[in-house]
N, C-alpha and C positions, 0 to 999 in steps of 0.2 A: 822778734821773728816768731811767726806762728808755728806751733807744733803741727806736724803732719798727723792727720787722723787716719790711722791704719785700720780702724774698726770697719768691717764690712757693713754696707748699708743693708737695712732690713728690706726684704721683698714685700711690697704692698700688694697683697693678693686681690683685694677688692678692685683694683684698677686694671687687672689683666682681663683680656677677652677670653671667655670660656671656649674650650676646645669643641669644635663642631663634631657631632656624632653622625655617622652615616644613617640614612633613612632605613636601610636594610642591613642588618648585621651580615658582614661578609661570610661568616660561617654558615648562614642559612640562605644565602642569596640563591643558590642553585635550587634548593628545595622550594623556595617561594615562587620562583619563576616556573618551575614544573607544575606546581599546583595551579597557578594562574592560567597556564596554558590548558590544563585539563578542564578547568571551569569554563573557559571560553568555548572549547570544543563542545562541552555538554550543553551550554546555552544555545549554541548554534543548532545542535541536533534537536533540542526540545522545540525551539522556535520553528525550525523547518518542518518538523512532523506535525506540530499543532496547526500550522497554516495549511497543510495539505490534506487534512482530514476530510474536509467537505469539498475538496476540489477533485479534479481528475488525477489519476495516478500517473507515474512516470511512463514514458514510452517503452514498449516492449523492446527487448534486445534486437539489434540488427535493423531497427526501423528509424527513419528520419522523420522529424515533425513535419506536418503538412496541414494546410488549412482544411478543416473538415466542413463538409456540406451540411446544410440544415436537415435535409431529408436523405435517408439512406436508399440507394438505388436497389437494394435487395428487397425492400418492403413490397408485399403483395406478390412476391415471387417464391417459388419452391426453395425451401432451405437446402443448401448444399449438403449432401450426405457425407458422412465421415466415419472412419473406423479408427479408433484410438485405444491405447492401453490405459486401463484404469489404475488407480492407486494401489489396488490389490492384485495387479498383474493379469487381469482379464481383458478381453476385447469388448468394446462397446461400439455399436453402430447407432446413429441417429434413427435409421430406418427401423430399428427394433421397437420404436415407440410410436408406431402408427396408431391413429385414432386417439392420441393423447395430446393434451396441450403441454408444450415443453418450453421451459425457460432456459436458455443457454447463457451462461455467465462466464465471460472471459476475465480472469483475475490472476493474482500472484501473491505469494506470501509477503513479498517486500513492498507491497502497495498499501499505504495506510487507509485510503478510502475503501479499498477492496476489503480489508480486514474489518472495517467498521460496518460494512454491509452484510457480511456473512451471517450474523445472528438473525437478521431479518429474513434471509433466505431459509435458514433452518426453521424459523417459526412458520414461514409460508408453506413449507413442505409438511410440517406437522398439522397445520390447519386444513390441508387438502389431501391428506394421506389416503383417504378412502375414495378420492375422486380420480378421474382420468387425467392426472397431472404429474409431471416430473420436472425436476431441475437437473441440469447437467453442468457441472463446474468444469471449465477448461483452464487448467493451470498453465501459465506461461513462464513458470519458473524454469531456469536452465541450470547448467552444471553447478554454479556457485550456490544456488539456493534450492535445488530440486530435492535435496535431502531433508528440507524443512517441511515438505508437503504433508507426509504421513503424520508426523507429530502435530502439525497444525490441525489436521482433520480430527485427530483424537482430542486435542485441547478444546476446539470449538464445537465438538460433537456434531460434525457435519453428517447429515442423514440422507444425503443424496450422492449419486456417483460423481467422482472427480476423475477426469482423464487428463493426460499430459498432452498439451497442444504441440503442434509442429507448424512449419512454415506454410504447409498446404492449407490447413484450416484457416490460418490468419489471412492468407491471400483470397481464399474462397469466400470469406465473409467480409470482403470489401477492403481488406488491409486494415487490421486493427491498429490504430495509431496511438490510442491512449486507453487506459483501463481504470476502473471497471467498464466493460462494454457488454451489453446484454441484448438478447434477441428473444422475442416471444413467437413461438411457432404454433399455429392452430392445429386442429385435428386433421386437417387436410394436408398438413406438411408445409404450409406457406407461412412466411414471415409476415406478421401483421404489425409488429412494433419493434423498434430498436432504440436503445438508450446509450448515451455516452456519459460517463461520470456516475457518481454515487446517486442512486435512484431511491426515492422514498418507498417504503413498503406499501403504502396506501395506493401508490400509482400502479404497482404490480397487481395488487389485489383487485382493483377496479377492472383492469383489462382481463385478468385471468377468470374472474367470476363471470364476466360477459361471455367469454369463449366457452366456459364449461357449461353454461346454461343452454348453449346452442346444441341442437340435436346432431 
């Protein structure tokens, strides 16, 4: 009769399946997910802004997108006069600039292509500061961003008057549907050119030089 072998069998480790470890340590799962979420948001922000730099800016508040006509009905007509408050609390009228060529620029601090075009306008003003030429920036910033206007003016060293726009000027200038939008007014007070979207400095220069040379 065989003797009973009470000796426990040895465990053969080599034949056991290794225990699977989780891809993300549970202790840090929440932190990893939070970081991933932040990275995705940052990437979206960067891509969104980089794509819009050379395009038209967002629509002004309280306006619905609409198909824009190729020609502006205001061209060759007298520019609507306006009286608005400047960034330093004074009143400014377009009619104060009679016998001057005026570039009216509708913009906002939250608009990437607007920000990109500001240095060109500053340079344009410097190059024509002894001529009968003026730029008027019309800010369409509202309650949530209006506090950024004065710091923006200082940061970009804006050397021309900036006024705070209202619904009247937006409607009087044909309903500004996207920005930047700009109008060139000749010495007789008539709109001779209008532009939608980021406009090259050379385009402004050509038109302004032609108008300034006229008697």
